[in-house]
DSSP file (Angstrom, degrees, kcal/mol; ACC not computed):
  #  RESIDUE AA STRUCTURE BP1 BP2  ACC     N-H-->O    O-->H-N    N-H-->O    O-->H-N    TCO  KAPPA ALPHA  PHI   PSI    X-CA   Y-CA   Z-CA
    1    1 A M              0   0    0      0, 0.0     2,-0.6     0, 0.0     0, 0.0   0.000 360.0 360.0 360.0 129.5   29.2   14.7  -30.8
    2    2 A L        -     0   0    0      2,-0.0     2,-0.6     0, 0.0     0, 0.0  -0.868 360.0-164.7-102.1 124.5   25.7   15.3  -29.5
    3    3 A L        -     0   0    0     -2,-0.6     2,-0.5     2,-0.0     0, 0.0  -0.940   2.5-162.9-112.1 121.9   24.1   12.4  -27.8
    4    4 A I        -     0   0    0     -2,-0.6     2,-0.5     2,-0.0    -2,-0.0  -0.901   2.6-167.1-107.2 127.5   20.4   12.6  -27.3
    5    5 A V        -     0   0    0     -2,-0.5     2,-0.5     2,-0.0    -2,-0.0  -0.958   3.4-163.1-115.4 124.2   18.8   10.3  -24.8
    6    6 A A        -     0   0    0     -2,-0.5     2,-0.5     2,-0.0    -2,-0.0  -0.889   5.2-152.6-107.1 134.9   15.0    9.9  -24.8
    7    7 A A        -     0   0    0     -2,-0.5     2,-0.7    36,-0.0    36,-0.1  -0.899   7.0-144.3-107.3 134.1   13.2    8.4  -21.9
    8    8 A L  E     -a   43   0A   0     34,-0.5    36,-2.8    -2,-0.5     2,-0.5  -0.865  19.0-171.8 -96.9 119.4    9.9    6.7  -22.3
    9    9 A V  E     -a   44   0A   0     -2,-0.7     2,-0.5    34,-0.2    36,-0.2  -0.952   2.5-167.3-116.2 128.4    7.7    7.3  -19.4
   10   10 A I  E     -a   45   0A   0     34,-2.4    36,-2.8    -2,-0.5     2,-0.5  -0.960  14.7-139.4-119.1 128.3    4.4    5.5  -19.0
   11   11 A Q  E     -a   46   0A   0     -2,-0.5    36,-0.2    34,-0.2    34,-0.1  -0.750  18.9-144.0 -86.8 125.0    1.7    6.4  -16.6
   12   12 A L        -     0   0    0     34,-2.7    36,-0.3    -2,-0.5    37,-0.1  -0.526  30.2 -91.2 -84.1 156.0    0.0    3.4  -14.9
   13   13 A P        -     0   0    0      0, 0.0    36,-0.2     0, 0.0    -1,-0.1  -0.295  47.1-103.2 -66.1 150.9   -3.7    3.5  -14.1
   14   14 A P        -     0   0    0      0, 0.0    36,-0.1     0, 0.0     3,-0.1  -0.356  34.5-104.5 -71.5 154.3   -4.7    4.7  -10.7
   15   15 A L        -     0   0    0     34,-0.3    36,-0.1     1,-0.1    11,-0.1  -0.633  45.2-108.0 -74.0 132.7   -5.8    2.3   -8.0
   16   16 A P        -     0   0    0      0, 0.0     2,-2.2     0, 0.0    -1,-0.1  -0.199  28.1-106.5 -61.1 155.3   -9.6    2.4   -7.6
   17   17 A A  S    S+     0   0    0     -3,-0.1     2,-0.3     2,-0.1    -2,-0.0  -0.490  89.0  96.5 -81.3  69.6  -11.0    4.0   -4.5
   18   18 A A  S    S-     0   0    0     -2,-2.2    40,-0.1     4,-0.0    39,-0.1  -0.874  94.5 -57.7-145.7 173.7  -11.9    0.7   -3.0
   19   19 A D    >   -     0   0    0     -2,-0.3     3,-1.7     1,-0.2     6,-0.3  -0.455  47.9-152.1 -59.1 112.0  -10.4   -1.8   -0.5
   20   20 A P  T 3  S+     0   0    0      0, 0.0     6,-0.4     0, 0.0    -1,-0.2   0.774  92.7  51.5 -62.0 -24.9   -7.1   -2.5   -2.2
   21   21 A H  T 3  S+     0   0    0      4,-0.1    -2,-0.1     5,-0.1    48,-0.0   0.415  80.7 120.6 -93.4   2.1   -6.9   -5.9   -0.6
   22   22 A A  S X> S-     0   0    0     -3,-1.7     4,-0.9     1,-0.1     3,-0.7  -0.311  80.1-106.2 -64.2 153.0  -10.4   -7.0   -1.8
   23   23 A S  T 34 S+     0   0    0      1,-0.3    -1,-0.1     2,-0.1    -2,-0.0   0.757 115.9  36.7 -57.1 -29.5  -10.4  -10.1   -4.0
   24   24 A A  T 3> S+     0   0    0      2,-0.1     4,-2.0     3,-0.1    -1,-0.3   0.682 102.0  73.0 -96.9 -18.5  -11.1   -8.2   -7.2
   25   25 A T  H <> S+     0   0    0     -3,-0.7     4,-2.8    -6,-0.3     5,-0.2   0.956  97.9  41.7 -67.7 -52.9   -9.1   -5.0   -6.7
   26   26 A M  H  X S+     0   0    0     -4,-0.9     4,-2.9    -6,-0.4     5,-0.2   0.954 119.3  43.1 -63.5 -50.9   -5.5   -6.1   -7.1
   27   27 A P  H  > S+     0   0    0      0, 0.0     4,-2.4     0, 0.0    -1,-0.2   0.897 114.8  52.1 -61.4 -36.3   -6.1   -8.4  -10.1
   28   28 A G  H  X S+     0   0    0     -4,-2.0     4,-1.9     2,-0.2    -2,-0.2   0.924 112.4  44.4 -63.9 -43.8   -8.3   -5.8  -11.6
   29   29 A W  H  X S+     0   0    0     -4,-2.8     4,-2.8    -5,-0.2     5,-0.2   0.926 112.3  52.9 -65.2 -43.0   -5.7   -3.1  -11.3
   30   30 A A  H  X S+     0   0    0     -4,-2.9     4,-2.4    -5,-0.2    -2,-0.2   0.886 108.0  50.6 -61.2 -39.1   -3.0   -5.5  -12.5
   31   31 A K  H  X S+     0   0    0     -4,-2.4     4,-0.9     2,-0.2    -1,-0.2   0.898 112.0  47.1 -65.5 -39.4   -5.0   -6.2  -15.6
   32   32 A A  H  < S+     0   0    0     -4,-1.9     3,-0.4     1,-0.2     4,-0.4   0.890 113.4  49.2 -67.2 -37.9   -5.5   -2.5  -16.3
   33   33 A A  H >X S+     0   0    0     -4,-2.8     4,-2.0     1,-0.2     3,-1.8   0.861 100.3  64.7 -68.6 -35.1   -1.7   -2.0  -15.7
   34   34 A R  H 3< S+     0   0    0     -4,-2.4    -1,-0.2     1,-0.3    -2,-0.2   0.829  91.4  65.6 -58.2 -31.1   -0.8   -4.9  -18.0
   35   35 A A  T 3< S+     0   0    0     -4,-0.9    -1,-0.3    -3,-0.4    -2,-0.2   0.758 115.1  28.0 -63.5 -23.8   -2.3   -2.8  -20.9
   36   36 A V  T <4 S+     0   0    0     -3,-1.8    -2,-0.2    -4,-0.4    -1,-0.2   0.596  96.1 102.0-113.8 -14.7    0.4   -0.2  -20.5
   37   37 A L     <  -     0   0    0     -4,-2.0     2,-0.3     2,-0.0   105,-0.0  -0.465  54.4-162.5 -71.3 142.6    3.4   -2.2  -19.0
   38   38 A R        -     0   0    0      2,-0.2     5,-0.1    -2,-0.1    -2,-0.1  -0.808  28.4-128.7-122.8 163.1    6.1   -3.1  -21.5
   39   39 A N  S    S+     0   0    0     -2,-0.3    -2,-0.0     3,-0.0    -1,-0.0   0.480  72.0 116.6 -86.8  -4.5    8.9   -5.6  -21.6
   40   40 A E    >   -     0   0    0      1,-0.1     3,-1.1     2,-0.1    -2,-0.2  -0.495  60.4-147.0 -70.6 129.2   11.5   -2.9  -22.5
   41   41 A P  T 3  S+     0   0    0      0, 0.0    -1,-0.1     0, 0.0    -2,-0.0   0.711  92.6  56.3 -71.1 -19.2   14.1   -2.6  -19.7
   42   42 A N  T 3  S+     0   0    0      2,-0.1   -34,-0.5   -35,-0.0     2,-0.4   0.287  78.5 113.9 -98.5  11.8   14.6    1.2  -20.2
   43   43 A V  E <   -a    8   0A   0     -3,-1.1     2,-0.5   -36,-0.1   -34,-0.2  -0.657  55.3-148.9 -83.3 136.2   11.0    2.2  -19.7
   44   44 A E  E     -a    9   0A   0    -36,-2.8   -34,-2.4    -2,-0.4     2,-0.4  -0.918  10.0-154.9-105.2 128.7   10.2    4.3  -16.7
   45   45 A Y  E     -a   10   0A   0     -2,-0.5     2,-0.4   -36,-0.2   -34,-0.2  -0.836   3.8-159.7-102.7 138.5    6.8    3.8  -15.2
   46   46 A T  E     +a   11   0A   0    -36,-2.8   -34,-2.7    -2,-0.4     2,-0.3  -0.914  18.1 162.1-114.7 147.2    5.1    6.5  -13.1
   47   47 A W        -     0   0    0     -2,-0.4     3,-0.1   -36,-0.2   -36,-0.0  -0.933  40.1-145.8-162.7 134.9    2.3    5.9  -10.7
   48   48 A T        -     0   0    0     -2,-0.3    -1,-0.1   -36,-0.3   -37,-0.0   0.757  48.6-171.4 -74.2 -22.8    0.8    7.7   -7.9
   49   49 A G        -     0   0    0    -36,-0.2     2,-0.3   -37,-0.1   -34,-0.3  -0.026  42.8 -19.4  68.9-171.2    0.2    4.3   -6.3
   50   50 A A  S    S-     0   0    0     73,-0.3     2,-0.2   -36,-0.1    77,-0.1  -0.576  80.2-163.2 -68.9 132.8   -1.8    3.6   -3.2
   51   51 A T     >  -     0   0    0     -2,-0.3     4,-2.0   -36,-0.1     3,-0.5  -0.489  37.2 -89.2-114.9 179.6   -2.0    6.9   -1.4
   52   52 A V  H  > S+     0   0    0      1,-0.2     4,-2.7     2,-0.2     5,-0.2   0.849 125.9  60.9 -58.2 -34.6   -2.9    8.3    2.1
   53   53 A A  H  > S+     0   0    0      1,-0.2     4,-2.0     2,-0.2    -1,-0.2   0.893 104.1  48.5 -61.0 -38.9   -6.5    8.4    0.9
   54   54 A H  H  > S+     0   0    0     -3,-0.5     4,-2.5     2,-0.2    -2,-0.2   0.901 110.6  51.1 -66.6 -40.1   -6.4    4.6    0.4
   55   55 A L  H  X S+     0   0    0     -4,-2.0     4,-2.3     2,-0.2    -2,-0.2   0.917 109.6  49.3 -63.2 -42.7   -4.9    4.2    3.8
   56   56 A E  H  X S+     0   0    0     -4,-2.7     4,-1.1     1,-0.2    -1,-0.2   0.887 110.1  51.9 -64.3 -37.7   -7.6    6.3    5.4
   57   57 A L  H >X S+     0   0    0     -4,-2.0     3,-0.7    -5,-0.2     4,-0.7   0.935 108.6  51.0 -60.6 -46.2  -10.2    4.2    3.5
   58   58 A I  H >< S+     0   0    0     -4,-2.5     3,-1.0     1,-0.3    -2,-0.2   0.897 106.9  53.8 -58.7 -41.7   -8.6    1.0    4.9
   59   59 A R  H 3< S+     0   0    0     -4,-2.3    46,-0.3     1,-0.2    -1,-0.3   0.768 110.0  48.0 -65.9 -24.6   -8.8    2.4    8.4
   60   60 A R  H << S+     0   0    0     -4,-1.1    -1,-0.2    -3,-0.7    -2,-0.2   0.506  88.6 111.8 -92.9  -5.3  -12.6    3.0    8.0
   61   61 A L  S << S-     0   0    0     -3,-1.0    -3,-0.0    -4,-0.7    -4,-0.0  -0.216  80.3 -88.9 -66.4 157.8  -13.3   -0.4    6.5
   62   62 A P    >   -     0   0    0      0, 0.0     3,-1.8     0, 0.0     6,-0.3  -0.259  43.5-103.9 -61.0 156.6  -15.4   -2.9    8.5
   63   63 A D  T 3  S+     0   0    0      1,-0.3    -2,-0.1     5,-0.1    39,-0.1   0.823 119.7  48.1 -52.4 -37.8  -13.5   -5.2   10.8
   64   64 A E  T 3  S+     0   0    0      4,-0.1    -1,-0.3     5,-0.0    -3,-0.0   0.493  82.6 118.4 -87.7  -3.1  -13.7   -8.2    8.5
   65   65 A A  S <> S-     0   0    0     -3,-1.8     4,-2.5     1,-0.1     3,-0.2  -0.366  71.6-125.0 -65.6 140.8  -12.7   -6.4    5.3
   66   66 A P  H  > S+     0   0    0      0, 0.0     4,-2.5     0, 0.0     5,-0.2   0.863 109.6  52.9 -55.3 -38.8   -9.5   -7.7    3.8
   67   67 A G  H  > S+     0   0    0      2,-0.2     4,-2.3     1,-0.2     5,-0.1   0.911 109.9  46.9 -65.1 -42.1   -7.8   -4.3    3.8
   68   68 A K  H  > S+     0   0    0     -6,-0.3     4,-2.4    -3,-0.2     5,-0.3   0.899 111.9  52.1 -65.2 -40.5   -8.5   -3.8    7.6
   69   69 A Q  H  X S+     0   0    0     -4,-2.5     4,-2.2     1,-0.2    -2,-0.2   0.925 111.1  46.8 -61.0 -44.8   -7.2   -7.4    8.2
   70   70 A Q  H  X S+     0   0    0     -4,-2.5     4,-2.4    -5,-0.2    -2,-0.2   0.892 111.3  52.0 -64.8 -39.9   -4.0   -6.6    6.3
   71   71 A Y  H  X S+     0   0    0     -4,-2.3     4,-2.1     2,-0.2    -2,-0.2   0.940 112.3  43.7 -64.1 -47.8   -3.5   -3.3    8.1
   72   72 A V  H  X S+     0   0    0     -4,-2.4     4,-2.5     1,-0.2    -1,-0.2   0.891 113.0  52.9 -66.1 -38.1   -3.8   -4.8   11.6
   73   73 A E  H  X S+     0   0    0     -4,-2.2     4,-2.5    -5,-0.3    -1,-0.2   0.908 107.3  52.8 -61.7 -41.0   -1.6   -7.7   10.6
   74   74 A F  H  X S+     0   0    0     -4,-2.4     4,-2.7     1,-0.2    -2,-0.2   0.929 110.4  47.1 -58.2 -46.5    1.0   -5.2    9.4
   75   75 A L  H  X S+     0   0    0     -4,-2.1     4,-1.8     2,-0.2     6,-0.2   0.898 109.8  53.6 -64.6 -40.2    0.9   -3.5   12.8
   76   76 A K  H  <>S+     0   0    0     -4,-2.5     5,-3.5     1,-0.2     6,-0.3   0.949 113.9  41.8 -56.8 -49.7    1.1   -6.8   14.7
   77   77 A E  H ><5S+     0   0    0     -4,-2.5     3,-1.3     1,-0.2    -2,-0.2   0.891 111.5  55.2 -67.1 -39.6    4.2   -7.8   12.8
   78   78 A A  H 3<5S+     0   0    0     -4,-2.7    -1,-0.2     1,-0.3    -2,-0.2   0.825 116.0  38.2 -63.3 -31.3    5.8   -4.3   13.0
   79   79 A Y  T ><5S-     0   0    0     -4,-1.8     3,-1.8    -5,-0.2    -1,-0.3   0.111 113.7-111.8-109.6  20.8    5.5   -4.3   16.8
   80   80 A G  T < 5 -     0   0    0     -3,-1.3    -3,-0.2     1,-0.3    -4,-0.1   0.825  68.3 -65.7  56.9  35.0    6.3   -8.0   17.3
   81   81 A Y  T 3 <S+     0   0    0     -5,-3.5     2,-0.7    -6,-0.2    -1,-0.3   0.771 103.7 133.9  58.5  27.4    2.8   -8.8   18.4
   82   82 A N    X>  -     0   0    0     -3,-1.8     4,-1.6    -6,-0.3     3,-0.5  -0.889  38.0-171.8-112.2 101.0    3.4   -6.5   21.5
   83   83 A I  H 3> S+     0   0    0     -2,-0.7     4,-2.9     1,-0.2    11,-0.2   0.810  84.4  61.0 -64.4 -29.8    0.4   -4.2   22.0
   84   84 A D  H 3> S+     0   0    0      2,-0.2     4,-2.2     1,-0.2    -1,-0.2   0.886 103.4  50.1 -65.0 -37.9    2.3   -2.3   24.7
   85   85 A R  H <> S+     0   0    0     -3,-0.5     4,-2.2    -6,-0.2    -1,-0.2   0.921 112.8  46.3 -64.5 -44.0    5.0   -1.3   22.2
   86   86 A L  H  X S+     0   0    0     -4,-1.6     4,-2.8     2,-0.2     5,-0.3   0.928 111.1  52.4 -64.7 -44.1    2.4   -0.1   19.7
   87   87 A N  H  X>S+     0   0    0     -4,-2.9     4,-1.9     1,-0.2     5,-1.4   0.913 111.1  47.2 -57.1 -44.2    0.5    1.8   22.4
   88   88 A A  H  <5S+     0   0    0     -4,-2.2    -1,-0.2     1,-0.2    -2,-0.2   0.911 115.8  44.5 -64.5 -42.7    3.7    3.6   23.4
   89   89 A A  H  <5S+     0   0    0     -4,-2.2    25,-0.4     1,-0.2    26,-0.3   0.862 124.4  33.1 -70.4 -36.1    4.5    4.5   19.8
   90   90 A Y  H  <5S-     0   0    0     -4,-2.8    19,-0.4    -5,-0.2    -2,-0.2   0.538 104.2-119.4 -99.8  -9.3    1.0    5.6   18.9
   91   91 A G  T  <5 +     0   0    0     -4,-1.9    -3,-0.2    -5,-0.3     2,-0.2   0.864  67.4 137.6  71.3  35.7   -0.2    7.0   22.2
   92   92 A L      < -     0   0    0     -5,-1.4    -1,-0.2    -6,-0.3    -2,-0.0  -0.505  54.3-146.5-106.6 175.5   -3.0    4.5   22.4
   93   93 A Q        +     0   0    0     -2,-0.2     2,-0.2    -3,-0.1    -9,-0.1  -0.206  38.9 155.0-134.2  42.5   -4.5    2.4   25.2
   94   94 A A        -     0   0    0    -11,-0.2    -7,-0.1     1,-0.1     3,-0.1  -0.478  36.3-152.2 -72.2 140.9   -5.6   -0.7   23.3
   95   95 A S  S    S-     0   0    0      1,-0.2     2,-0.3    -2,-0.2    -1,-0.1   0.720  77.0  -5.3 -85.8 -21.4   -5.8   -3.8   25.4
   96   96 A S  S >  S-     0   0    0    -13,-0.1     3,-0.9   -14,-0.1     4,-0.4  -0.968  75.0 -99.4-159.3 169.1   -5.1   -6.1   22.4
   97   97 A F  T >  S+     0   0    0     -2,-0.3     3,-1.3     1,-0.2     4,-0.4   0.779 116.8  70.1 -66.4 -24.8   -4.5   -5.9   18.6
   98   98 A T  T >> S+     0   0    0      1,-0.3     3,-1.4     2,-0.2     4,-0.6   0.846  88.8  63.3 -60.0 -33.2   -8.1   -7.0   18.2
   99   99 A D  H X> S+     0   0    0     -3,-0.9     3,-0.6     1,-0.2     4,-0.5   0.786  90.3  68.5 -60.3 -26.6   -9.2   -3.6   19.5
  100  100 A L  H <4 S+     0   0    0     -3,-1.3    -1,-0.2    -4,-0.4    -2,-0.2   0.711  86.3  66.9 -70.6 -19.6   -7.5   -2.1   16.4
  101  101 A Y  H <4 S+     0   0    0     -3,-1.4    -1,-0.2    -4,-0.4    -2,-0.2   0.900 114.3  28.0 -66.2 -38.8  -10.2   -3.5   14.1
  102  102 A S  H << S+     0   0    0     -3,-0.6    -1,-0.2    -4,-0.6    -2,-0.2   0.326  91.0 128.8-105.9   7.5  -12.9   -1.3   15.6
  103  103 A F     <  -     0   0    0     -4,-0.5     2,-1.2    -3,-0.1    -3,-0.0  -0.345  65.4-121.2 -62.8 141.4  -10.7    1.6   16.7
  104  104 A D    >   -     0   0    0      1,-0.2     3,-1.8     2,-0.0     4,-0.1  -0.735  26.8-169.0 -85.4  97.0  -11.9    5.0   15.5
  105  105 A Y  G >  S+     0   0    0     -2,-1.2     3,-1.3   -46,-0.3    -1,-0.2   0.554  73.7  82.2 -70.3  -7.5   -8.8    6.1   13.5
  106  106 A R  G 3  S+     0   0    0      1,-0.2    -1,-0.3   -47,-0.1    -2,-0.0   0.802  91.0  53.6 -63.3 -25.6  -10.0    9.7   13.2
  107  107 A A  G <  S+     0   0    0     -3,-1.8    -1,-0.2     2,-0.1    -2,-0.2   0.502  83.6 116.5 -85.1  -4.7   -8.6   10.1   16.7
  108  108 A L  S <  S-     0   0    0     -3,-1.3     2,-1.2    -4,-0.1   -17,-0.1  -0.445  71.0-126.1 -69.7 133.7   -5.2    8.9   15.7
  109  109 A D    >   -     0   0    0    -19,-0.4     3,-1.4    -2,-0.2     6,-0.2  -0.680  26.1-175.1 -81.0  97.7   -2.4   11.4   16.0
  110  110 A R  T 3  S+     0   0    0     -2,-1.2    -1,-0.2     1,-0.3     9,-0.1   0.572  75.7  70.6 -73.2  -7.9   -0.9   11.3   12.4
  111  111 A G  T 3  S+     0   0    0      4,-0.1    -1,-0.3     5,-0.1     2,-0.1   0.595  71.8 108.7 -83.3 -11.6    1.8   13.7   13.5
  112  112 A R  S <> S-     0   0    0     -3,-1.4     4,-2.4     1,-0.1     5,-0.2  -0.437  75.3-129.4 -67.1 138.3    3.5   11.1   15.6
  113  113 A E  H  > S+     0   0    0      1,-0.2     4,-2.7     2,-0.2     5,-0.2   0.897 107.1  51.3 -55.7 -45.2    6.8    9.9   14.1
  114  114 A A  H  > S+     0   0    0    -25,-0.4     4,-2.7     1,-0.2    -1,-0.2   0.891 110.0  49.5 -63.3 -39.7    5.8    6.2   14.5
  115  115 A V  H  > S+     0   0    0    -26,-0.3     4,-2.7    -6,-0.2    -1,-0.2   0.938 113.0  46.4 -65.0 -46.7    2.5    6.7   12.8
  116  116 A R  H  X S+     0   0    0     -4,-2.4     4,-2.1     2,-0.2    -2,-0.2   0.929 114.8  47.3 -61.1 -45.1    4.1    8.6    9.8
  117  117 A R  H  X S+     0   0    0     -4,-2.7     4,-2.2    -5,-0.2    -2,-0.2   0.929 114.8  45.4 -62.0 -46.5    6.8    5.9    9.5
  118  118 A D  H  X S+     0   0    0     -4,-2.7     4,-2.9    -5,-0.2     5,-0.2   0.876 109.5  55.3 -67.9 -37.3    4.4    3.0    9.7
  119  119 A D  H  X S+     0   0    0     -4,-2.7     4,-2.5    -5,-0.2    -1,-0.2   0.936 110.3  45.9 -59.6 -45.8    1.9    4.7    7.2
  120  120 A L  H  X S+     0   0    0     -4,-2.1     4,-2.4     1,-0.2    -2,-0.2   0.913 113.6  49.2 -63.1 -42.3    4.7    5.0    4.7
  121  121 A A  H  X S+     0   0    0     -4,-2.2     4,-2.4     2,-0.2    -2,-0.2   0.904 111.7  48.6 -65.3 -41.4    5.9    1.4    5.2
  122  122 A F  H  X S+     0   0    0     -4,-2.9     4,-2.4     2,-0.2    -2,-0.2   0.927 112.7  47.4 -65.1 -44.1    2.3    0.1    4.9
  123  123 A L  H  X S+     0   0    0     -4,-2.5     4,-2.6    -5,-0.2   -73,-0.3   0.898 111.5  51.1 -63.9 -39.8    1.7    2.0    1.7
  124  124 A R  H  X S+     0   0    0     -4,-2.4     4,-2.6     2,-0.2    -1,-0.2   0.922 110.5  48.9 -62.5 -43.4    5.0    0.9    0.3
  125  125 A A  H  X S+     0   0    0     -4,-2.4     4,-2.1     2,-0.2    -2,-0.2   0.903 111.5  50.0 -62.9 -40.8    4.2   -2.8    1.1
  126  126 A L  H  X S+     0   0    0     -4,-2.4     4,-2.1     2,-0.2    -2,-0.2   0.930 111.9  47.2 -63.0 -45.6    0.8   -2.3   -0.6
  127  127 A N  H  X S+     0   0    0     -4,-2.6     4,-2.4     1,-0.2    -2,-0.2   0.891 110.5  52.0 -64.5 -39.5    2.3   -0.8   -3.7
  128  128 A E  H  X S+     0   0    0     -4,-2.6     4,-2.2     1,-0.2    -1,-0.2   0.886 108.6  51.8 -64.0 -37.3    5.0   -3.6   -3.9
  129  129 A T  H  X S+     0   0    0     -4,-2.1     4,-2.2     2,-0.2    -2,-0.2   0.908 109.3  50.2 -64.0 -41.8    2.2   -6.2   -3.6
  130  130 A L  H  X S+     0   0    0     -4,-2.1     4,-2.3     1,-0.2    -2,-0.2   0.917 111.2  47.8 -62.9 -43.2    0.4   -4.5   -6.5
  131  131 A F  H  X S+     0   0    0     -4,-2.4     4,-2.4     2,-0.2    11,-0.3   0.871 110.0  52.6 -67.3 -35.3    3.5   -4.4   -8.7
  132  132 A A  H  X S+     0   0    0     -4,-2.2     4,-1.8     2,-0.2    -1,-0.2   0.906 109.0  50.4 -63.8 -40.3    4.1   -8.1   -7.9
  133  133 A E  H  X S+     0   0    0     -4,-2.2     4,-1.4     1,-0.2    -2,-0.2   0.913 111.0  48.2 -63.1 -42.8    0.6   -8.9   -9.0
  134  134 A A  H  X S+     0   0    0     -4,-2.3     4,-1.8     1,-0.2     5,-0.2   0.899 107.9  56.0 -63.9 -39.3    1.1   -7.0  -12.2
  135  135 A G  H  X>S+     0   0    0     -4,-2.4     4,-1.6     1,-0.2     5,-1.0   0.865 102.6  55.6 -60.9 -37.1    4.4   -8.9  -12.7
  136  136 A K  H  <5S+     0   0    0     -4,-1.8    -1,-0.2     1,-0.2    -2,-0.2   0.893 108.9  48.4 -61.5 -39.2    2.6  -12.2  -12.5
  137  137 A L  H  <5S+     0   0    0     -4,-1.4    -2,-0.2     1,-0.2    -1,-0.2   0.851 117.2  38.7 -72.3 -34.7    0.3  -11.1  -15.3
  138  138 A I  H  <5S-     0   0    0     -4,-1.8    -1,-0.2     2,-0.3    -2,-0.2   0.562 108.8-118.5 -97.0  -6.8    2.9   -9.9  -17.7
  139  139 A G  T  <5S+     0   0    0     -4,-1.6     2,-0.3    -5,-0.2    -3,-0.2   0.608  81.4  68.9  87.0  11.1    5.4  -12.7  -16.9
  140  140 A H  S   <S-     0   0    0     -5,-1.0    -2,-0.3    -6,-0.2    -1,-0.2  -0.985  89.5 -81.9-154.4 162.0    8.3  -10.6  -15.5
  141  141 A R        -     0   0    0     -2,-0.3     2,-0.5    -3,-0.1    -9,-0.1  -0.368  36.3-146.3 -65.9 137.5    9.2   -8.5  -12.5
  142  142 A V        -     0   0    0    -11,-0.3     2,-0.3    -2,-0.1    -7,-0.1  -0.936  18.3-127.0-106.7 124.4    7.9   -4.9  -12.5
  143  143 A R        -     0   0    0     -2,-0.5   -98,-0.2     1,-0.1     3,-0.0  -0.538  20.2-125.2 -74.7 129.7   10.2   -2.5  -10.8
  144  144 A F        -     0   0    0     -2,-0.3     2,-0.1     1,-0.1    -1,-0.1  -0.589  30.6-116.4 -72.1 129.5    8.5   -0.4   -8.2
  145  145 A P              0   0    0      0, 0.0    -1,-0.1     0, 0.0   -99,-0.1  -0.415 360.0 360.0 -69.7 143.0    9.1    3.3   -8.9
  146  146 A D              0   0    0     -2,-0.1    -2,-0.0    -3,-0.0    -3,-0.0   0.443 360.0 360.0 -85.8 360.0   11.1    5.2   -6.3
C-alpha cells in the first residue's frame, strides 16, 4: 500500500523594513499575514521573520523609537537590570542602561557569544510577538515556525 502525504506550505509576507515595534507595523503585518493564514491544523507556514537586518535597524533607531525602547528593555531584563553584568558580557563600559539608547552599535562586537545569544533571543521574542498579533486577528494561536 502506497501512502502519499502532501504537505501544504504557505509563505507568510515579509516584515517591512521599518521599526517592527512601531504602532502600525505589527498590526499591518498581522493583517497581511491573515490573508494567507488558515485554520487547518496541518498547514506549515514558512517565514523569514524578523531578521538580523531588522535588529540592526532597531539598533540605529532614535532613542525614543518603540523598537529601541523594546531592545534596551530586553537587555535590562536579560541582565537583571545589572549594567555591570551586561558590560562584562558585551565588553562595554556603559555607566547605565540609559547609555544604551544612544550607544553606537556599529562598534559592538557581534562575535561575542553573549551578543550572538541575545540577538537570537531578541529576534525570537519579536517573531513570537508578531505571531501572537496575527493570532489575535484570526482568532486562534499561530504556531511559530522552528
